[in-house]
C-alpha positions in Angstrom: 86.8 110.6 106.6 86.3 106.7 105.8 89.2 106.1 103.3 88.9 102.7 101.6 92.3 102.1 100.4 95.3 104.5 98.8 97.3 103.9 96.1 100.6 105.5 95.3 102.3 106.7 91.8 105.6 105.5 91.1 107.7 107.7 88.6 109.3 106.1 85.7 112.4 107.5 83.9 111.7 104.8 81.3 108.4 103.9 81.1 108.6 100.5 79.4 111.6 99.6 81.3 109.9 100.4 84.7 107.1 98.1 83.5 108.9 95.3 82.2 111.0 95.8 86.1 107.8 95.7 87.6 106.3 92.5 85.7 109.6 90.8 86.8 109.6 91.0 90.6 105.8 89.6 90.3 103.4 92.5 89.8 100.7 92.3 86.6 100.2 95.3 84.7 96.6 96.5 83.2 96.8 99.5 81.0 95.1 102.8 82.1 96.2 104.9 79.7 99.4 105.7 78.0 100.6 107.2 80.8 99.3 105.3 83.3 100.0 101.6 84.1 97.8 99.9 87.4 100.2 97.3 88.6 98.9 94.2 91.4 99.5 91.7 93.4 97.1 90.3 95.3 94.7 92.7 97.3 97.9 95.5 96.6 98.3 97.8 93.7 99.9 100.9 92.6 100.1 103.0 89.5 103.5 103.1 87.6 103.6 106.6 85.7 104.6 107.9 82.5 106.3 110.8 84.2 110.1 111.2 85.9 111.0 113.9 88.5 115.0 113.1 89.7 114.1 114.7 93.3 111.1 112.1 93.2 112.5 109.6 92.3 115.6 109.6 94.2 113.3 109.7 97.2 110.6 107.9 96.6 110.4 105.0 98.9 107.9 102.5 99.2 107.5 99.3 101.5 106.5 96.2 100.5 106.3 93.2 103.0 106.4 90.0 102.0 105.1 86.4 103.6 108.5 84.9 102.9 111.5 86.9 102.3 114.1 84.6 100.8 111.5 83.8 98.1 111.2 87.6 97.5 114.7 88.3 97.5 115.7 85.3 95.1 113.0 86.3 92.7 114.5 90.1 92.8 117.6 89.3 92.5 117.0 87.9 88.6 115.5 91.2 87.6 117.3 92.6 85.0 116.0 96.1 84.6 116.7 96.6 88.7 119.7 98.9 89.5 120.7 97.6 93.0 120.0 94.7 95.4 120.8 94.2 99.1 121.5 91.1 101.0 118.8 90.5 103.5 119.5 91.7 106.8 117.7 90.6 110.4 116.2 93.9 112.5 114.3 93.5 115.6 111.4 93.6 113.8 111.7 91.4 111.1 113.5 91.1 107.5 114.4 93.2 105.1 116.0 93.9 102.1 116.3 97.4 99.9 115.6 97.1 96.1 116.3 100.0 93.7 114.1 100.5 90.6 115.2 101.0 87.2 114.2 104.9 88.0 116.1 105.2 91.3 112.8 104.8 93.3 113.9 103.0 96.7 111.6 99.5 97.6 111.8 98.2 101.3 110.9 94.7 100.7 110.1 93.4 104.4 108.6 90.4 106.6 107.2 91.7 109.2 108.4 89.4 112.5 104.9 87.1 113.3 104.2 88.2 117.1 
């Protein structure tokens, strides 16, 4: 099997709020259907779905690798529809902060240490 790319489907409790949240943190949405929006930033894409399962949302995690963690943190702090955001912490492999989206999904925003 030769995989070209993978896109994740993120659940949303309130579809309009979630669309606004992902726009606030730098993704551009493109209408796919009444129940699906394709979001992208650079070469990275995911689907936001108009579907909610509490168990799925509470256990959903996504790593988003960025080039400048301080810029990303500043932008994400301004997002009005986030549930919570952590401070930036330094790890052995790089830097990270945690951002909880409006449906409870957890984004690990990371800047990996350069080799």
